[in-house]
C-alpha positions in Angstrom: -10.5 -2.5 21.0 -10.1 0.9 21.5 -10.7 3.2 18.5 -9.2 6.1 19.3 -8.0 8.1 22.7 -10.4 10.8 23.7 -7.1 13.2 25.7 -6.2 12.9 21.9 -9.1 13.7 20.0 -8.9 17.2 18.4 -11.8 19.1 18.1 -14.0 19.8 14.6 -13.4 23.1 12.9 -16.1 23.8 10.2 -16.8 27.4 9.9 -13.6 28.9 8.9 -13.0 33.1 8.4 -16.5 33.5 5.9 -16.0 35.7 4.3 -13.6 37.6 5.6 -10.4 36.3 5.5 -7.8 37.6 6.3 -5.8 39.1 3.6 -2.8 37.3 3.1 0.6 38.6 2.1 3.1 35.6 0.0 6.1 36.0 -1.3 6.3 37.8 -4.8 3.2 38.9 -4.4 1.4 35.3 -5.0 -1.7 35.0 -4.6 -2.1 31.5 -5.0 -0.7 29.0 -2.1 0.3 25.5 -3.2 1.5 22.2 -1.0 2.0 18.8 -2.3 1.9 15.8 -0.5 3.1 12.5 -1.9 2.0 9.4 -0.2 4.6 6.7 -0.7 3.4 3.5 0.6 5.2 0.5 -2.2 5.9 -2.3 -0.6 4.2 -0.9 3.0 0.7 -2.3 2.1 -1.0 -5.9 3.2 1.4 -9.1 1.9 1.9 -13.2 1.4 5.8 -11.9 1.9 5.0 -9.9 4.8 3.3 -12.2 6.1 0.1 -11.1 6.0 -2.3 -13.5 4.9 -3.4 -11.9 2.2 -2.3 -9.8 -0.5 -4.0 -5.9 0.2 -7.7 -5.9 -1.6 -8.7 -2.3 -0.8 -6.3 0.7 -0.9 -4.4 0.4 -4.7 -5.8 2.1 -8.1 -8.3 -0.5 -8.1 -10.2 -0.3 -5.2 -12.0 -3.2 -3.5 -11.1 -5.5 -6.8 -12.8 -8.9 -4.5 -9.8 -10.2 -6.5 -7.7 -11.4 -3.3 -7.5 -14.6 -2.1 -6.0 -16.0 1.8 -2.4 -17.2 1.7 -2.0 -16.2 -1.9 -0.2 -13.9 -2.9 -2.2 -10.9 -5.5 0.4 -10.1 -8.4 -1.8 -7.6 -10.5 -1.9 -5.5 -6.7 2.0 -6.0 -5.9 2.6 -4.6 -9.9 0.4 -1.6 -9.5 2.4 -1.3 -6.3 5.9 -1.9 -7.7 5.6 -0.1 -11.3 4.8 3.3 -8.8 7.9 2.0 -6.8 10.0 1.7 -9.5 8.9 4.4 -12.3 5.9 6.6 -10.8 7.9 8.9 -8.3 10.8 9.3 -10.5 8.3 11.0 -13.1 7.0 12.9 -10.3 10.8 14.3 -8.9 11.7 15.1 -12.2 8.3 17.7 -12.6 9.0 18.9 -8.1 12.9 19.8 -9.8 11.8 21.5 -13.3 10.0 24.0 -11.1 12.6 24.3 -8.6 9.4 22.5 -5.9 9.8 21.0 -2.8 7.2 18.4 -1.4 6.8 16.5 2.0 5.6 13.2 1.6 4.2 10.5 4.0 6.3 7.8 3.8 5.1 3.8 5.2 8.6 3.5 6.6 8.4 -0.5 4.9 8.5 1.5 1.7 11.5 3.3 2.4 13.6 0.7 3.9 12.4 -1.1 0.1 14.0 1.3 -1.9 16.8 3.0 0.7 16.7 5.0 -3.2 15.1 7.5 -3.5 14.6 7.7 0.3 18.1 9.2 -0.2 17.3 11.1 -2.9 14.8 12.8 -1.2 16.4 13.3 1.8 19.6 14.7 0.7 19.4 16.1 -3.0 15.9 17.2 -3.5 15.6 18.4 0.5 11.7 17.2 0.7 10.3 16.7 3.9 9.5 13.6 4.6 6.7 12.8 7.2 5.8 9.6 9.3 2.9 7.8 8.2 3.6 5.0 9.9 5.2 1.2 9.5 3.4 -0.2 7.6 -0.6 -0.6 6.3 -1.3 -2.7 9.6 -4.8 -2.2 12.5 -3.3 -0.5 14.2 -7.0 0.5 16.3 -7.1 -2.2 18.7 -3.7 -1.1 20.7 -3.6 0.4 23.8 -1.9 4.2 24.2 1.5 2.7 25.2 2.0 0.3 22.6 0.4 3.3 19.9 3.4 5.0 20.8 5.9 1.9 20.2 4.6 1.0 16.9 5.1 5.5 16.2 8.7 4.8 18.0 9.2 2.5 16.0 8.4 3.8 13.3 10.1 7.1 12.7 13.3 5.1 14.3 13.4 3.1 11.1 11.9 5.3 8.6 15.1 8.1 9.3 17.3 5.4 8.8 15.8 4.5 5.8 16.3 7.7 4.7 18.5 9.7 6.8 16.4 12.2 7.6 14.3 12.6 10.4 10.6 13.4 10.3 9.4 16.4 11.8 5.9 14.7 12.0 3.5 11.9 11.8 0.1 11.1 10.1 -1.6 7.7 11.1 -5.0 6.6 11.3 -6.0 4.0 12.0 -8.6 0.9 9.3 -10.4 -1.6 10.1 -8.9 -4.3 8.7 
């Protein structure tokens, strides 16, 4: 039951440049560079409607609520996720458009499949970058390397189909469900 694949582990660095950081020359002599990343996951969480044993109990605004029950929908969590995709993301998109900013969206493929208008807007109209953030919130920490590769490939293909854009990268992490 692997939790990581040693050949793909990257070394960590905690030192950085120290007090003598390189002199970065940003456009228009800016003194700071901002990078906005939006996690778009609404609909990718665990859900009875997607065939899971229970609704998402942990990864939402209320944290580990304890309100979920095996075999039953957890409507509070479902409604929070739905609000984000119906209202929240569009508020953010209006702000980014107002300032002329393009962002990266860590997109769960299933979430984009459930809201194709948002994916279309992000790629075709706003020019945002879509990064593959997995197929759904599944525990894939137990997968062997070939299964892991298939998971990434499937999520990439479904994300591309849902958004019409090609993701330049992926960001995944496994968790024990």
